[in-house]
Chimera marker file (.cmm) of the C-alpha trace (Angstrom):
<marker_set name="trace">
<marker id="1" x="158.342" y="-171.523" z="-5.798" r="1" g="1" b="0" radius="0.5"/>
<marker id="2" x="161.838" y="-171.108" z="-5.382" r="1" g="1" b="0" radius="0.5"/>
<marker id="3" x="163.759" y="-169.975" z="-8.610" r="1" g="1" b="0" radius="0.5"/>
<marker id="4" x="167.205" y="-169.110" z="-7.598" r="1" g="1" b="0" radius="0.5"/>
<marker id="5" x="169.842" y="-171.208" z="-5.681" r="1" g="1" b="0" radius="0.5"/>
<marker id="6" x="169.976" y="-168.237" z="-3.181" r="1" g="1" b="0" radius="0.5"/>
<marker id="7" x="166.162" y="-168.659" z="-2.830" r="1" g="1" b="0" radius="0.5"/>
<marker id="8" x="166.449" y="-172.418" z="-2.099" r="1" g="1" b="0" radius="0.5"/>
<marker id="9" x="169.245" y="-171.928" z="0.408" r="1" g="1" b="0" radius="0.5"/>
<marker id="10" x="166.887" y="-169.176" z="2.243" r="1" g="1" b="0" radius="0.5"/>
<marker id="11" x="164.193" y="-171.660" z="2.305" r="1" g="1" b="0" radius="0.5"/>
<marker id="12" x="166.263" y="-174.443" z="3.591" r="1" g="1" b="0" radius="0.5"/>
<marker id="13" x="167.927" y="-172.258" z="6.293" r="1" g="1" b="0" radius="0.5"/>
<marker id="14" x="164.376" y="-171.276" z="7.621" r="1" g="1" b="0" radius="0.5"/>
<marker id="15" x="164.027" y="-174.929" z="8.250" r="1" g="1" b="0" radius="0.5"/>
<marker id="16" x="164.824" y="-176.529" z="12.022" r="1" g="1" b="0" radius="0.5"/>
<marker id="17" x="168.271" y="-178.494" z="11.778" r="1" g="1" b="0" radius="0.5"/>
<marker id="18" x="166.883" y="-181.741" z="11.459" r="1" g="1" b="0" radius="0.5"/>
<marker id="19" x="164.924" y="-180.752" z="8.456" r="1" g="1" b="0" radius="0.5"/>
<marker id="20" x="168.050" y="-179.080" z="7.135" r="1" g="1" b="0" radius="0.5"/>
<marker id="21" x="170.054" y="-182.459" z="7.460" r="1" g="1" b="0" radius="0.5"/>
<marker id="22" x="167.067" y="-184.257" z="5.852" r="1" g="1" b="0" radius="0.5"/>
<marker id="23" x="167.349" y="-181.948" z="2.729" r="1" g="1" b="0" radius="0.5"/>
<marker id="24" x="171.113" y="-182.635" z="2.515" r="1" g="1" b="0" radius="0.5"/>
<marker id="25" x="170.847" y="-186.391" z="2.984" r="1" g="1" b="0" radius="0.5"/>
<marker id="26" x="168.002" y="-186.480" z="0.064" r="1" g="1" b="0" radius="0.5"/>
<marker id="27" x="170.102" y="-184.218" z="-2.183" r="1" g="1" b="0" radius="0.5"/>
<marker id="28" x="173.056" y="-186.317" z="-1.693" r="1" g="1" b="0" radius="0.5"/>
<marker id="29" x="171.193" y="-189.523" z="-2.440" r="1" g="1" b="0" radius="0.5"/>
<marker id="30" x="169.657" y="-188.009" z="-5.571" r="1" g="1" b="0" radius="0.5"/>
<marker id="31" x="173.137" y="-186.862" z="-6.828" r="1" g="1" b="0" radius="0.5"/>
<marker id="32" x="174.146" y="-190.553" z="-6.219" r="1" g="1" b="0" radius="0.5"/>
<marker id="33" x="171.866" y="-191.484" z="-9.068" r="1" g="1" b="0" radius="0.5"/>
<marker id="34" x="172.177" y="-195.192" z="-9.704" r="1" g="1" b="0" radius="0.5"/>
<marker id="35" x="175.601" y="-195.784" z="-8.110" r="1" g="1" b="0" radius="0.5"/>
<marker id="36" x="174.371" y="-198.264" z="-5.258" r="1" g="1" b="0" radius="0.5"/>
<marker id="37" x="177.762" y="-197.923" z="-3.577" r="1" g="1" b="0" radius="0.5"/>
<marker id="38" x="177.588" y="-194.267" z="-3.384" r="1" g="1" b="0" radius="0.5"/>
<marker id="39" x="174.030" y="-194.330" z="-2.058" r="1" g="1" b="0" radius="0.5"/>
<marker id="40" x="175.087" y="-197.144" z="0.654" r="1" g="1" b="0" radius="0.5"/>
<marker id="41" x="178.127" y="-194.630" z="1.638" r="1" g="1" b="0" radius="0.5"/>
<marker id="42" x="175.619" y="-191.481" z="1.853" r="1" g="1" b="0" radius="0.5"/>
<marker id="43" x="173.331" y="-193.489" z="4.087" r="1" g="1" b="0" radius="0.5"/>
<marker id="44" x="175.978" y="-194.878" z="6.349" r="1" g="1" b="0" radius="0.5"/>
<marker id="45" x="177.315" y="-191.276" z="6.682" r="1" g="1" b="0" radius="0.5"/>
<marker id="46" x="173.891" y="-189.997" z="7.812" r="1" g="1" b="0" radius="0.5"/>
<marker id="47" x="173.375" y="-192.976" z="10.179" r="1" g="1" b="0" radius="0.5"/>
<marker id="48" x="172.909" y="-192.067" z="13.824" r="1" g="1" b="0" radius="0.5"/>
<marker id="49" x="175.845" y="-193.925" z="15.591" r="1" g="1" b="0" radius="0.5"/>
<marker id="50" x="176.495" y="-194.202" z="19.547" r="1" g="1" b="0" radius="0.5"/>
<marker id="51" x="179.800" y="-192.993" z="20.887" r="1" g="1" b="0" radius="0.5"/>
<marker id="52" x="180.600" y="-196.758" z="21.624" r="1" g="1" b="0" radius="0.5"/>
<marker id="53" x="179.738" y="-197.452" z="17.862" r="1" g="1" b="0" radius="0.5"/>
<marker id="54" x="182.070" y="-194.595" z="16.791" r="1" g="1" b="0" radius="0.5"/>
<marker id="55" x="185.096" y="-195.709" z="19.003" r="1" g="1" b="0" radius="0.5"/>
<marker id="56" x="184.485" y="-199.436" z="17.961" r="1" g="1" b="0" radius="0.5"/>
<marker id="57" x="184.729" y="-198.126" z="14.238" r="1" g="1" b="0" radius="0.5"/>
<marker id="58" x="187.724" y="-195.883" z="14.819" r="1" g="1" b="0" radius="0.5"/>
<marker id="59" x="189.508" y="-198.724" z="16.932" r="1" g="1" b="0" radius="0.5"/>
<marker id="60" x="190.058" y="-195.973" z="19.730" r="1" g="1" b="0" radius="0.5"/>
<marker id="61" x="190.113" y="-197.037" z="23.576" r="1" g="1" b="0" radius="0.5"/>
<marker id="62" x="188.898" y="-194.865" z="26.453" r="1" g="1" b="0" radius="0.5"/>
<marker id="63" x="191.220" y="-192.929" z="28.400" r="1" g="1" b="0" radius="0.5"/>
<marker id="64" x="191.782" y="-194.746" z="31.785" r="1" g="1" b="0" radius="0.5"/>
<marker id="65" x="194.710" y="-192.970" z="32.948" r="1" g="1" b="0" radius="0.5"/>
<marker id="66" x="194.749" y="-189.193" z="32.654" r="1" g="1" b="0" radius="0.5"/>
<marker id="67" x="198.461" y="-189.170" z="32.747" r="1" g="1" b="0" radius="0.5"/>
<marker id="68" x="198.771" y="-190.973" z="29.382" r="1" g="1" b="0" radius="0.5"/>
<marker id="69" x="197.601" y="-187.793" z="27.939" r="1" g="1" b="0" radius="0.5"/>
<marker id="70" x="200.687" y="-185.790" z="29.040" r="1" g="1" b="0" radius="0.5"/>
<marker id="71" x="203.594" y="-184.845" z="26.999" r="1" g="1" b="0" radius="0.5"/>
<marker id="72" x="206.471" y="-186.965" z="28.434" r="1" g="1" b="0" radius="0.5"/>
<marker id="73" x="209.186" y="-184.551" z="26.835" r="1" g="1" b="0" radius="0.5"/>
<marker id="74" x="207.549" y="-181.241" z="27.605" r="1" g="1" b="0" radius="0.5"/>
<marker id="75" x="209.796" y="-179.119" z="30.261" r="1" g="1" b="0" radius="0.5"/>
<marker id="76" x="207.899" y="-178.991" z="33.481" r="1" g="1" b="0" radius="0.5"/>
<marker id="77" x="208.941" y="-175.375" z="34.116" r="1" g="1" b="0" radius="0.5"/>
<marker id="78" x="207.265" y="-173.981" z="30.911" r="1" g="1" b="0" radius="0.5"/>
<marker id="79" x="203.850" y="-172.257" z="31.237" r="1" g="1" b="0" radius="0.5"/>
<marker id="80" x="200.822" y="-173.205" z="29.502" r="1" g="1" b="0" radius="0.5"/>
<marker id="81" x="201.131" y="-169.986" z="27.531" r="1" g="1" b="0" radius="0.5"/>
<marker id="82" x="204.267" y="-171.200" z="26.094" r="1" g="1" b="0" radius="0.5"/>
<marker id="83" x="202.603" y="-174.552" z="25.376" r="1" g="1" b="0" radius="0.5"/>
<marker id="84" x="199.873" y="-173.018" z="23.444" r="1" g="1" b="0" radius="0.5"/>
<marker id="85" x="202.357" y="-170.921" z="21.533" r="1" g="1" b="0" radius="0.5"/>
<marker id="86" x="204.310" y="-173.961" z="20.649" r="1" g="1" b="0" radius="0.5"/>
<marker id="87" x="201.347" y="-175.481" z="19.544" r="1" g="1" b="0" radius="0.5"/>
<marker id="88" x="200.263" y="-172.747" z="17.248" r="1" g="1" b="0" radius="0.5"/>
<marker id="89" x="203.845" y="-172.359" z="15.883" r="1" g="1" b="0" radius="0.5"/>
<marker id="90" x="203.798" y="-176.186" z="14.904" r="1" g="1" b="0" radius="0.5"/>
<marker id="91" x="200.287" y="-175.920" z="13.241" r="1" g="1" b="0" radius="0.5"/>
<marker id="92" x="201.515" y="-172.907" z="11.252" r="1" g="1" b="0" radius="0.5"/>
<marker id="93" x="204.529" y="-174.704" z="10.190" r="1" g="1" b="0" radius="0.5"/>
<marker id="94" x="202.494" y="-177.765" z="9.039" r="1" g="1" b="0" radius="0.5"/>
<marker id="95" x="200.234" y="-175.328" z="6.776" r="1" g="1" b="0" radius="0.5"/>
<marker id="96" x="203.248" y="-173.939" z="5.177" r="1" g="1" b="0" radius="0.5"/>
<marker id="97" x="204.394" y="-177.197" z="4.049" r="1" g="1" b="0" radius="0.5"/>
<link id1="1" id2="2" r="1" g="1" b="0" radius="0.2"/>
<link id1="2" id2="3" r="1" g="1" b="0" radius="0.2"/>
<link id1="3" id2="4" r="1" g="1" b="0" radius="0.2"/>
<link id1="4" id2="5" r="1" g="1" b="0" radius="0.2"/>
<link id1="5" id2="6" r="1" g="1" b="0" radius="0.2"/>
<link id1="6" id2="7" r="1" g="1" b="0" radius="0.2"/>
<link id1="7" id2="8" r="1" g="1" b="0" radius="0.2"/>
<link id1="8" id2="9" r="1" g="1" b="0" radius="0.2"/>
<link id1="9" id2="10" r="1" g="1" b="0" radius="0.2"/>
<link id1="10" id2="11" r="1" g="1" b="0" radius="0.2"/>
<link id1="11" id2="12" r="1" g="1" b="0" radius="0.2"/>
<link id1="12" id2="13" r="1" g="1" b="0" radius="0.2"/>
<link id1="13" id2="14" r="1" g="1" b="0" radius="0.2"/>
<link id1="14" id2="15" r="1" g="1" b="0" radius="0.2"/>
<link id1="15" id2="16" r="1" g="1" b="0" radius="0.2"/>
<link id1="16" id2="17" r="1" g="1" b="0" radius="0.2"/>
<link id1="17" id2="18" r="1" g="1" b="0" radius="0.2"/>
<link id1="18" id2="19" r="1" g="1" b="0" radius="0.2"/>
<link id1="19" id2="20" r="1" g="1" b="0" radius="0.2"/>
<link id1="20" id2="21" r="1" g="1" b="0" radius="0.2"/>
<link id1="21" id2="22" r="1" g="1" b="0" radius="0.2"/>
<link id1="22" id2="23" r="1" g="1" b="0" radius="0.2"/>
<link id1="23" id2="24" r="1" g="1" b="0" radius="0.2"/>
<link id1="24" id2="25" r="1" g="1" b="0" radius="0.2"/>
<link id1="25" id2="26" r="1" g="1" b="0" radius="0.2"/>
<link id1="26" id2="27" r="1" g="1" b="0" radius="0.2"/>
<link id1="27" id2="28" r="1" g="1" b="0" radius="0.2"/>
<link id1="28" id2="29" r="1" g="1" b="0" radius="0.2"/>
<link id1="29" id2="30" r="1" g="1" b="0" radius="0.2"/>
<link id1="30" id2="31" r="1" g="1" b="0" radius="0.2"/>
<link id1="31" id2="32" r="1" g="1" b="0" radius="0.2"/>
<link id1="32" id2="33" r="1" g="1" b="0" radius="0.2"/>
<link id1="33" id2="34" r="1" g="1" b="0" radius="0.2"/>
<link id1="34" id2="35" r="1" g="1" b="0" radius="0.2"/>
<link id1="35" id2="36" r="1" g="1" b="0" radius="0.2"/>
<link id1="36" id2="37" r="1" g="1" b="0" radius="0.2"/>
<link id1="37" id2="38" r="1" g="1" b="0" radius="0.2"/>
<link id1="38" id2="39" r="1" g="1" b="0" radius="0.2"/>
<link id1="39" id2="40" r="1" g="1" b="0" radius="0.2"/>
<link id1="40" id2="41" r="1" g="1" b="0" radius="0.2"/>
<link id1="41" id2="42" r="1" g="1" b="0" radius="0.2"/>
<link id1="42" id2="43" r="1" g="1" b="0" radius="0.2"/>
<link id1="43" id2="44" r="1" g="1" b="0" radius="0.2"/>
<link id1="44" id2="45" r="1" g="1" b="0" radius="0.2"/>
<link id1="45" id2="46" r="1" g="1" b="0" radius="0.2"/>
<link id1="46" id2="47" r="1" g="1" b="0" radius="0.2"/>
<link id1="47" id2="48" r="1" g="1" b="0" radius="0.2"/>
<link id1="48" id2="49" r="1" g="1" b="0" radius="0.2"/>
<link id1="49" id2="50" r="1" g="1" b="0" radius="0.2"/>
<link id1="50" id2="51" r="1" g="1" b="0" radius="0.2"/>
<link id1="51" id2="52" r="1" g="1" b="0" radius="0.2"/>
<link id1="52" id2="53" r="1" g="1" b="0" radius="0.2"/>
<link id1="53" id2="54" r="1" g="1" b="0" radius="0.2"/>
<link id1="54" id2="55" r="1" g="1" b="0" radius="0.2"/>
<link id1="55" id2="56" r="1" g="1" b="0" radius="0.2"/>
<link id1="56" id2="57" r="1" g="1" b="0" radius="0.2"/>
<link id1="57" id2="58" r="1" g="1" b="0" radius="0.2"/>
<link id1="58" id2="59" r="1" g="1" b="0" radius="0.2"/>
<link id1="59" id2="60" r="1" g="1" b="0" radius="0.2"/>
<link id1="60" id2="61" r="1" g="1" b="0" radius="0.2"/>
<link id1="61" id2="62" r="1" g="1" b="0" radius="0.2"/>
<link id1="62" id2="63" r="1" g="1" b="0" radius="0.2"/>
<link id1="63" id2="64" r="1" g="1" b="0" radius="0.2"/>
<link id1="64" id2="65" r="1" g="1" b="0" radius="0.2"/>
<link id1="65" id2="66" r="1" g="1" b="0" radius="0.2"/>
<link id1="66" id2="67" r="1" g="1" b="0" radius="0.2"/>
<link id1="67" id2="68" r="1" g="1" b="0" radius="0.2"/>
<link id1="68" id2="69" r="1" g="1" b="0" radius="0.2"/>
<link id1="69" id2="70" r="1" g="1" b="0" radius="0.2"/>
<link id1="70" id2="71" r="1" g="1" b="0" radius="0.2"/>
<link id1="71" id2="72" r="1" g="1" b="0" radius="0.2"/>
<link id1="72" id2="73" r="1" g="1" b="0" radius="0.2"/>
<link id1="73" id2="74" r="1" g="1" b="0" radius="0.2"/>
<link id1="74" id2="75" r="1" g="1" b="0" radius="0.2"/>
<link id1="75" id2="76" r="1" g="1" b="0" radius="0.2"/>
<link id1="76" id2="77" r="1" g="1" b="0" radius="0.2"/>
<link id1="77" id2="78" r="1" g="1" b="0" radius="0.2"/>
<link id1="78" id2="79" r="1" g="1" b="0" radius="0.2"/>
<link id1="79" id2="80" r="1" g="1" b="0" radius="0.2"/>
<link id1="80" id2="81" r="1" g="1" b="0" radius="0.2"/>
<link id1="81" id2="82" r="1" g="1" b="0" radius="0.2"/>
<link id1="82" id2="83" r="1" g="1" b="0" radius="0.2"/>
<link id1="83" id2="84" r="1" g="1" b="0" radius="0.2"/>
<link id1="84" id2="85" r="1" g="1" b="0" radius="0.2"/>
<link id1="85" id2="86" r="1" g="1" b="0" radius="0.2"/>
<link id1="86" id2="87" r="1" g="1" b="0" radius="0.2"/>
<link id1="87" id2="88" r="1" g="1" b="0" radius="0.2"/>
<link id1="88" id2="89" r="1" g="1" b="0" radius="0.2"/>
<link id1="89" id2="90" r="1" g="1" b="0" radius="0.2"/>
<link id1="90" id2="91" r="1" g="1" b="0" radius="0.2"/>
<link id1="91" id2="92" r="1" g="1" b="0" radius="0.2"/>
<link id1="92" id2="93" r="1" g="1" b="0" radius="0.2"/>
<link id1="93" id2="94" r="1" g="1" b="0" radius="0.2"/>
<link id1="94" id2="95" r="1" g="1" b="0" radius="0.2"/>
<link id1="95" id2="96" r="1" g="1" b="0" radius="0.2"/>
<link id1="96" id2="97" r="1" g="1" b="0" radius="0.2"/>
</marker_set>
């Protein structure tokens, strides 16, 4: 019998991924207690959905024209390395705010 949190985690980690998810789902449900709305949210979270269902829920449309993903204001003479450096710089600046 597992007696410590570490023992329990080791036992769960030894399970296949689907069984690990089932342990998480049941633990979350048991922690939800009598709160019906929490249990519904937990069940909804673990429910398998198709890509189409997720896209519909999130109200996103498929990309039809790849050019729609292009940055219109990015200088065409700058390299991919400069673009990546710029993205990292913006992310770092956002973290510091």
